[in-house]
C-alpha positions in Angstrom: 31.3 92.9 80.6 32.3 89.4 82.3 33.1 86.5 80.3 33.2 82.7 81.3 37.0 81.7 81.0 36.5 78.6 79.8 33.5 78.7 77.1 34.5 82.4 76.3 30.5 83.0 76.5 29.5 86.3 77.8 27.9 85.8 81.0 27.2 89.3 82.0 27.3 92.7 80.2 28.1 96.1 82.3 26.7 99.5 81.3 28.1 102.7 83.0 25.4 105.1 83.9 25.7 108.4 85.1 23.0 110.1 87.5 24.3 113.6 86.5 21.6 115.9 85.3 22.5 119.2 84.0 19.6 121.9 84.5 19.4 124.8 82.9 20.5 128.0 85.3 18.0 130.7 86.2 19.8 133.9 85.3 17.2 136.2 87.4 16.5 133.9 90.8 17.5 134.5 93.3 20.2 137.0 92.2 20.5 138.8 89.2 24.2 139.7 87.3 23.9 143.4 88.0 22.9 142.6 91.6 26.0 140.0 91.9 28.2 142.4 90.2 27.4 145.2 92.7 28.2 143.1 95.8 31.3 142.0 94.1 32.3 145.7 93.1 31.6 146.6 96.7 33.7 143.7 98.2 36.5 145.1 95.9 36.6 148.1 93.9 38.2 148.3 90.4 37.9 147.2 86.7 36.2 144.2 85.6 38.3 142.0 83.4 35.9 139.0 83.2 33.1 136.9 84.4 31.1 133.7 84.4 28.5 131.9 86.4 29.0 128.5 87.5 26.8 125.9 89.1 27.9 122.6 90.4 26.4 120.4 92.9 23.4 122.7 93.7 25.4 125.5 94.3 25.6 128.6 92.0 28.0 131.3 92.0 29.3 134.2 90.0 32.9 134.7 89.4 34.2 137.9 89.0 38.0 138.9 87.9 38.6 142.3 89.2 41.8 144.2 88.5 42.9 146.8 91.3 46.0 148.6 90.3 47.3 145.9 88.0 46.6 143.1 90.2 43.7 140.8 89.4 41.7 138.8 91.9 38.8 136.5 91.7 35.4 138.2 93.9 33.0 135.1 94.3 29.4 135.6 95.0 27.3 132.9 96.1 23.9 133.4 94.2 21.6 131.8 97.1 23.4 133.2 100.1 24.7 136.5 98.9 28.0 135.9 100.6 31.2 137.4 98.9 34.7 136.0 99.0 37.9 137.7 97.6 40.6 135.3 96.6 
């Protein structure tokens, strides 16, 4: 809001806007949960402790928490490229 210092009148009102529009995530295309889990377990054999599907800035990825001999690591599978990373 911009206010005239002398009269105290409102000269201009400003509004915050966001252009972020959340879209529904398709859980079947181009990669299903089962296909992503198979890739994750191929990269790190172990016990699945948790998972989530993240979508941000047009990128979607499954994140799996996989424990191996008591050590838990996050395995990420990019939904579009199929690339797997172990952190």
